[in-house]
C-alpha positions as CSV (number, residue, x, y, z in Angstrom):
1,X,-1.9,4.2,29.9
2,X,-3.6,7.2,31.4
3,X,-7.3,7.8,30.4
4,X,-6.5,11.2,28.9
5,X,-3.8,9.8,26.6
6,X,-6.0,6.8,25.5
7,X,-8.9,9.2,24.7
8,X,-6.4,11.5,22.8
9,X,-5.1,8.5,20.7
10,X,-8.6,7.3,19.9
11,X,-9.6,10.8,18.8
12,X,-6.5,11.1,16.6
13,X,-6.9,7.7,15.0
14,X,-10.7,7.6,15.0
15,X,-12.8,4.6,15.5
16,X,-13.5,1.5,13.5
17,X,-16.8,1.8,11.6
18,X,-18.6,-0.6,9.4
19,X,-17.6,1.4,6.4
20,X,-13.9,1.2,7.2
21,X,-14.1,-2.5,7.9
22,X,-15.8,-3.0,4.5
23,X,-13.0,-1.2,2.7
24,X,-10.3,-3.1,4.6
25,X,-12.1,-6.4,3.8
26,X,-11.7,-5.8,0.1
27,X,-7.9,-5.9,0.5
28,X,-8.0,-8.8,2.9
29,X,-10.0,-10.8,0.3
30,X,-7.0,-10.6,-2.1
31,X,-7.4,-7.2,-3.6
32,X,-4.0,-6.0,-4.8
33,X,-3.2,-2.6,-6.3
34,X,-6.8,-1.4,-6.0
35,X,-7.8,2.2,-6.7
36,X,-10.5,4.0,-4.7
37,X,-12.8,3.5,-7.6
38,X,-12.0,-0.2,-7.7
39,X,-13.0,-0.5,-4.0
40,X,-16.1,1.6,-4.5
41,X,-17.2,-0.6,-7.5
42,X,-16.6,-3.8,-5.6
43,X,-18.6,-2.6,-2.6
44,X,-21.5,-1.5,-4.9
45,X,-21.5,-5.0,-6.5
46,X,-21.9,-6.4,-3.1
47,X,-24.8,-3.9,-2.5
48,X,-22.8,-2.1,0.2
49,X,-23.7,1.5,-0.4
50,X,-20.8,3.8,0.4
51,X,-20.1,7.1,-1.2
52,X,-16.8,7.5,-3.0
53,X,-15.8,10.2,-0.5
54,X,-16.3,7.7,2.3
55,X,-14.1,5.2,0.5
56,X,-11.3,7.9,0.2
57,X,-11.6,8.8,3.9
58,X,-11.5,5.1,4.8
59,X,-8.4,4.6,2.7
60,X,-6.7,7.6,4.3
61,X,-7.6,6.1,7.8
62,X,-6.1,2.7,6.9
63,X,-2.9,4.4,5.6
64,X,-2.6,6.5,8.7
65,X,-2.8,3.5,11.0
66,X,-0.4,1.5,8.9
67,X,-2.6,-1.2,7.3
68,X,-2.4,0.1,3.7
69,X,0.2,1.6,1.5
70,X,-0.5,4.0,-1.3
71,X,1.4,3.9,-4.7
72,X,1.5,6.0,-7.8
73,X,2.2,3.7,-10.8
74,X,1.8,6.5,-13.3
75,X,-1.8,5.7,-14.3
76,X,-3.2,9.0,-12.9
77,X,-4.9,7.4,-9.9
78,X,-3.5,6.2,-6.6
79,X,-3.4,2.4,-6.0
80,X,-3.5,0.8,-2.6
81,X,-2.5,-2.5,-1.1
82,X,-2.0,-4.1,2.2
83,X,1.1,-3.0,4.0
84,X,3.5,-5.9,4.2
85,X,5.7,-6.3,7.1
86,X,9.4,-6.2,6.4
87,X,9.7,-10.0,6.2
88,X,7.2,-10.1,3.3
89,X,8.6,-7.0,1.5
90,X,8.0,-7.0,-2.2
91,X,8.6,-4.7,-5.1
92,X,6.9,-3.8,-8.3
93,X,7.5,-4.0,-12.0
94,X,5.2,-1.7,-14.0
95,X,4.5,-2.0,-17.7
96,X,4.6,1.5,-19.3
97,X,2.3,0.3,-22.2
98,X,-0.6,-1.4,-20.5
99,X,-0.1,-0.4,-16.8
100,X,0.1,-3.9,-15.5
101,X,1.7,-4.1,-12.1
102,X,3.6,-7.3,-11.1
103,X,4.7,-8.0,-7.6
104,X,8.3,-9.1,-7.3
105,X,9.8,-10.7,-4.2
106,X,12.4,-13.1,-5.4
107,X,15.7,-11.5,-4.6
108,X,18.9,-13.5,-4.7
109,X,21.2,-13.4,-1.7
110,X,23.4,-10.7,-3.4
111,X,20.4,-8.5,-4.0
112,X,19.3,-8.6,-0.4
113,X,22.9,-7.9,0.7
114,X,23.1,-4.9,-1.6
115,X,19.9,-3.4,-0.3
116,X,21.1,-3.8,3.3
117,X,24.4,-2.1,2.4
118,X,22.6,0.8,0.7
119,X,20.3,1.2,3.7
120,X,23.2,1.2,6.2
121,X,25.1,3.7,4.1
122,X,22.2,6.1,3.8
123,X,21.4,5.9,7.5
124,X,25.1,6.6,8.4
125,X,25.5,9.5,5.9
126,X,22.2,11.2,6.5
127,X,21.3,10.3,10.1
128,X,18.1,8.9,8.9
129,X,16.4,5.8,10.3
130,X,15.0,3.8,7.4
131,X,12.2,1.5,8.4
132,X,11.0,0.5,4.9
133,X,11.9,0.8,1.2
134,X,10.3,0.3,-2.2
135,X,11.8,-0.4,-5.6
136,X,9.8,0.0,-8.7
137,X,11.1,-1.2,-12.1
138,X,9.4,0.2,-15.2
139,X,9.5,-1.3,-18.6
140,X,7.4,-3.4,-21.0
141,X,5.7,-6.6,-20.0
142,X,5.9,-9.8,-22.0
143,X,2.5,-9.3,-23.6
144,X,3.1,-5.8,-24.7
145,X,6.7,-6.5,-25.8
146,X,5.6,-9.2,-28.3
């Protein structure tokens, strides 16, 4: 790659800083569906002093380079999680009462076939190349439904 293009890509993406690595580490240590405030609080508990604005900028960076995904589960604040590759795709069930989010990945063969058919039909009809998808089911969890 020519030096100019490498420099241009580095400038566009930015560089890895200790702060960005600390934020990413919270997700690598098993953090699922974390808000910016969750990450901020976890880092403070570890005596890593980052401002909340730095946490938000780090999350934006990690989304831009494809390591995190951002979701809105209806709680009023964005949640983040590691970006699964297509082989480890999962979906969410969200309780409308308590806000609990459950990852769901057990699809029967028919379900996977249906998703593939829908994807192919959408790509054909709209000339749109789909590289990921997300289903979200909303309802009431077993605890709140009792």
